[in-house]
C-alpha positions in Angstrom: 5.3 -7.9 -26.9 8.1 -7.4 -24.6 8.1 -9.4 -21.0 7.6 -7.4 -18.1 10.9 -8.3 -16.7 12.8 -7.5 -19.7 11.1 -4.2 -19.9 11.5 -3.0 -16.5 15.0 -4.4 -16.9 15.1 -2.4 -20.0 13.8 0.7 -18.1 16.5 0.3 -15.1 19.1 0.6 -17.5 18.0 3.6 -19.2 17.6 5.3 -15.7 21.0 4.6 -15.0 22.1 6.4 -18.2 19.8 9.2 -17.7 21.1 9.9 -14.2 23.7 12.4 -15.0 21.5 14.3 -17.1 20.1 16.0 -14.8 19.4 16.5 -11.2 18.1 12.8 -11.2 15.9 10.8 -8.5 17.4 8.3 -6.7 16.5 5.0 -8.3 18.7 2.2 -6.8 16.8 -0.5 -4.4 19.3 -0.1 -1.9 20.1 1.8 1.3 21.6 5.2 -0.9 17.9 5.4 -1.6 16.5 4.5 1.9 15.0 6.8 4.7 13.9 5.9 8.3 10.3 6.9 9.2 10.0 7.1 13.2 6.8 7.1 15.0 5.7 9.3 17.6 7.7 9.0 20.7 10.2 7.0 19.4 12.5 5.1 19.2 10.8 2.8 16.8 11.2 3.3 13.2 10.7 1.5 9.9 12.6 1.8 6.7 11.3 2.8 3.3 12.8 3.5 -0.4 12.3 6.5 -1.9 13.4 8.6 -4.9 13.4 11.8 -3.0 14.0 12.9 0.3 11.3 12.9 2.5 12.3 16.1 4.5 14.4 18.4 1.8 12.2 20.7 0.1 11.2 19.7 -3.6 9.2 22.5 -5.5 9.2 20.3 -8.3 7.2 17.0 -6.8 3.6 17.5 -8.0 2.4 13.6 -7.1 3.4 11.0 -5.1 3.1 7.3 -5.6 3.3 4.5 -2.4 3.6 1.3 -3.3 3.2 -1.6 -0.8 4.9 -4.9 -1.3 3.5 -8.5 -1.4 3.9 -11.3 1.1 7.4 -11.5 0.5 8.0 -8.0 2.1 10.5 -7.3 -0.8 10.7 -3.7 -0.3 13.3 -3.3 -3.0 11.6 -5.2 -5.8 8.8 -3.2 -5.6 10.8 0.1 -5.3 12.2 -1.3 -8.9 8.8 -2.2 -10.2 7.1 1.4 -9.0 10.3 3.1 -10.8 9.9 1.3 -13.7 6.4 2.5 -14.3 7.3 6.4 -13.2 9.7 6.1 -16.0 7.2 4.9 -18.3 4.4 7.3 -17.5 6.5 10.1 -17.9 7.0 10.9 -14.2 10.1 10.5 -12.6 10.7 14.0 -12.3 7.4 15.5 -10.9 6.7 12.2 -8.8 8.4 11.0 -5.1 8.2 7.1 -5.2 7.9 5.7 -1.9 7.7 1.8 -0.8 7.7 1.1 2.7 9.2 -2.2 4.3 7.1 -4.0 6.5 9.8 -5.7 8.0 9.0 -9.1 10.5 11.2 -11.4 12.4 8.8 -13.6 14.4 11.4 -16.2 14.2 9.0 -19.0 12.2 7.6 -17.7 9.3 9.1 -14.6 9.0 13.1 -14.1 9.7 13.9 -10.9 8.3 17.0 -9.2 9.5 16.3 -5.9 11.5 18.4 -2.7 12.4 18.1 -1.2 15.9 15.3 0.3 16.7 13.3 -1.4 13.8 9.5 -2.3 14.0 8.9 -5.9 13.2 6.0 -6.4 11.9 3.4 -9.3 12.5 4.2 -11.7 9.6 0.3 -12.0 8.8 -1.5 -9.2 10.2 0.5 -6.1 9.1 -1.6 -7.0 5.8 -5.0 -5.4 7.7 -3.5 -3.0 10.3 -2.4 -5.2 13.0 0.2 -4.3 15.6 4.0 -4.5 15.5 5.1 -7.7 17.5 7.9 -5.8 19.2 5.8 -2.4 20.1 2.0 -2.9 20.4 1.7 1.0 20.5 2.2 1.3 16.7 0.4 -0.8 13.5 1.2 -0.9 10.4 -1.4 1.4 8.8 0.0 4.2 11.0 3.1 3.6 9.4 1.7 4.6 6.1 -0.1 7.5 7.9 3.3 8.7 8.8 4.5 8.6 5.7 1.2 10.4 3.9 1.8 13.2 6.4 5.6 13.3 5.6 4.7 13.8 2.0 1.9 16.4 3.0 4.1 18.9 4.4 4.0 22.2 2.3 7.6 23.1 3.5 8.6 19.9 1.7 6.4 19.2 -1.1 5.2 22.9 -1.6 3.4 21.9 -5.1 2.3 18.1 -4.1 -1.4 17.6 -5.8 -2.3 14.3 -5.5 -1.1 10.7 -3.6 -1.4 7.4 -5.0 -1.9 4.3 -2.7 -1.3 1.2 -4.5 -0.6 -2.4 -3.9 -0.1 -5.6 -4.9 -1.3 -9.2 -3.4 -0.6 -9.1 0.0 -0.1 -5.4 -0.5 -3.4 -5.3 -2.5 -4.9 -6.3 0.6 -3.3 -4.1 2.9 -4.4 -1.1 0.7 -8.3 -2.3 0.3 -8.4 -2.2 4.2 -6.1 0.8 4.6 -8.6 2.6 2.1 -11.4 2.2 4.2 -9.8 2.6 7.8 -7.4 5.1 7.6 -7.9 8.6 9.5 -5.8 10.8 7.5 -7.4 10.8 4.3 -9.5 14.0 5.0 -7.1 15.7 6.9 -4.2 16.1 4.8 -5.3 18.6 2.4 -4.0 16.5 -0.7 -6.3 14.0 -2.7 -5.6 10.4 -1.8 -6.6 7.7 -4.3 -6.0 4.1 -3.8 -5.1 1.3 -6.4 -5.8 -2.4 -5.2 -4.3 -4.9 -7.3 -5.0 -8.9 -7.1 -5.0 -9.4 -3.5 -6.6 -13.0 -2.4 -9.4 -11.5 -0.2 -11.2 -8.2 0.8 -13.2 -7.2 4.4 -16.7 -7.6 3.5 -18.8 -5.2 5.3 -21.7 -7.2 5.7 -22.7 -10.9 5.9 -23.4 -11.2 2.0 -21.0 -12.9 -0.4 -21.2 -13.8 -4.0 -23.9 -16.8 -5.2 -21.9 -19.3 -7.5 -22.6 -17.9 -10.4 -21.3 -14.6 -9.3 -24.8 -13.0 -10.2 -25.7 -11.8 -7.1 -25.5 -11.3 -3.2 -27.0 -14.2 -0.7 -25.9 -14.6 3.1 -23.3 -17.1 3.6 -24.9 -20.4 3.3 -22.0 -22.3 4.8 -21.6 -20.4 8.2 -21.7 -23.5 10.7 -18.7 -24.8 8.7 -16.7 -21.6 8.1 -17.1 -19.6 11.2 -14.3 -17.2 10.9 -15.6 -16.1 6.9 -17.1 -12.7 8.6 -14.5 -11.9 10.9 -11.7 -9.1 10.3 -10.0 -9.2 7.9 -12.2 -11.1 5.7 -15.3 -9.1 7.1 -16.4 -6.6 9.9 -16.7 -8.8 13.0 -14.3 -9.3 16.0 -11.8 -6.4 15.6 -11.1 -6.3 19.5 -7.2 -7.3 18.5 -6.9 -5.7 15.1 -4.8 -2.4 16.0 -5.9 0.7 14.0 -9.5 -0.5 13.3 -10.3 -2.1 17.0 -12.4 1.1 18.1 -13.7 2.3 14.7 -17.5 1.5 13.8 -18.7 -0.8 11.2 -20.8 2.2 10.0 -17.5 4.3 10.0 -15.7 1.8 7.9 -18.4 1.4 5.7 -18.8 5.3 5.0 -14.8 5.7 4.2 -15.2 2.6 2.2 -17.6 4.2 -0.2 -16.9 7.7 0.0 -13.2 7.2 -1.1 -11.8 6.2 -4.8 -10.5 3.2 -5.8 -9.5 1.1 -8.9 -9.5 -2.5 -8.5 -6.6 -3.5 -10.8 -7.6 -7.2 -12.1 -5.0 -9.6 -13.9 -7.3 -10.7 -16.9 -5.1 -14.4 -16.0 -4.9 -13.8 -12.4 -7.2 -17.4 -12.0 -4.6 -19.6 -10.7 -4.1 -20.3 -7.2 -0.8 -19.6 -7.1 1.6 -16.8 -5.7 0.0 -17.4 -2.2 -3.5 -17.8 -2.9 -5.6 -17.9 -0.2 -7.6 -21.0 -0.2 -8.8 -20.6 3.3 -13.0 -21.1 4.0 -13.0 -17.7 4.3 -11.4 -16.3 1.1 -13.1 -19.0 -0.7 -16.8 -17.7 0.4 -15.5 -14.4 -1.7 -14.8 -16.6 -5.0 -13.0 -19.4 -7.0 -10.0 -17.0 -8.1 -8.5 -13.3 -7.3 -10.1 -12.4 -10.2 -13.6 -13.1 -9.2 -13.1 -12.2 -5.8 -11.9 -8.3 -7.3 -15.1 -8.3 -9.4 -17.1 -9.3 -7.2 -16.4 -7.5 -4.3 -16.4 -4.1 -6.8 -19.9 -5.0 -7.7 -21.1 -5.2 -4.2 -19.9 -2.0 -3.4 -21.1 0.2 -6.0 -24.3 -1.8 -6.8 -25.2 -2.4 -2.8 -23.6 0.5 -1.1 -23.6 3.0 -3.6 -19.9 3.4 -4.1 -18.1 4.4 -7.6 -15.2 2.5 -7.3 -13.4 1.7 -10.8 -12.5 -2.0 -12.1 -9.8 -1.8 -14.5 -8.7 -5.5 -16.1 -5.5 -6.0 -17.2 -5.2 -7.7 -20.6 -2.4 -11.1 -20.5 -1.1 -10.3 -16.9 -1.6 -12.9 -14.2 -0.1 -12.6 -10.6 2.6 -10.2 -11.5 3.0 -6.9 -10.1 5.7 -5.6 -12.9 3.1 -6.8 -15.6 0.2 -4.9 -13.8 1.9 -1.8 -12.8 4.1 -1.3 -16.2 1.2 -2.2 -18.1 -0.7 0.3 -20.5 -3.7 0.1 -18.6 -2.4 1.1 -15.1 0.1 3.5 -16.0 -2.9 6.7 -17.0 -4.5 5.4 -13.9 -1.7 6.2 -11.3 0.2 9.0 -13.7 -2.8 10.7 -15.2 -2.1 12.6 -18.4 -1.7 16.5 -18.1 -5.0 16.5 -20.2 -7.0 15.0 -17.6 -5.8 16.6 -14.9 -7.0 20.0 -16.1 -9.9 19.1 -17.5 -13.5 19.9 -15.5 
């Protein structure tokens, strides 16, 4: 088996050779393939990498993939991964790939270089819809809302028929919470599906957590010593300063969580406390590993809340976005074959 890093390198090399063969997508993870997303009222803006313009009419595009990066905010690397996946899925010509950058400069943990008027997102809470540091009128979920609104414009992408919002690690945290919270899912006229890959934690819809054997769910027994176990973003409590979700009811979040199409893409060997693993008490209450946490959360929403979410365990993948999204298990989920699109 070819390693995921080598595989993607070969893919990018092939793409560079193919770029002259047709009116090719923009595949370079540099400024030539970026575009600014402005927020209502301006001048605040954030940048995305994208394979095709988000403002020029393109009738060839039938699908969009929005790929959210991890805690390192390395949208360029995630753009490369998403482009590689689209190539392997024979989808580059009909898919617009978008990788938003949640840039942050708080002078401490996050020190990204910002362009004029670029939004500086909160170094941690961007993954749960938190407001920006330099503009509390915008939040990170609104950023993706604006991207989806652009994608859904018929005058730009008249034949777009599906949008996939995916993310890995911290990006997986973003996507699982964005799925249950966003306000555009039913307004765009284009079906949206969500792929949640290997997050360290989930927002539980009630106070239960998996028992030690992960066979059932019980009211959390250590609440006295772990007082934040059910507070946002680990649960639904205390969202007064959470930005996007602050004014949403618990019932609304639960309804949206269970009604929207989600696949939990979990690495078979993502069982080690590596790659920014959240070992805090509210995270550990959800399970000992990322794999266990994903399986438990999916079991809860399906068996207890009646959702129909899917779980796909990717063989031989750990906490590695390229391994996950370029795997044979993931490609048909993100880029379904033509037969699957037309079957009843």
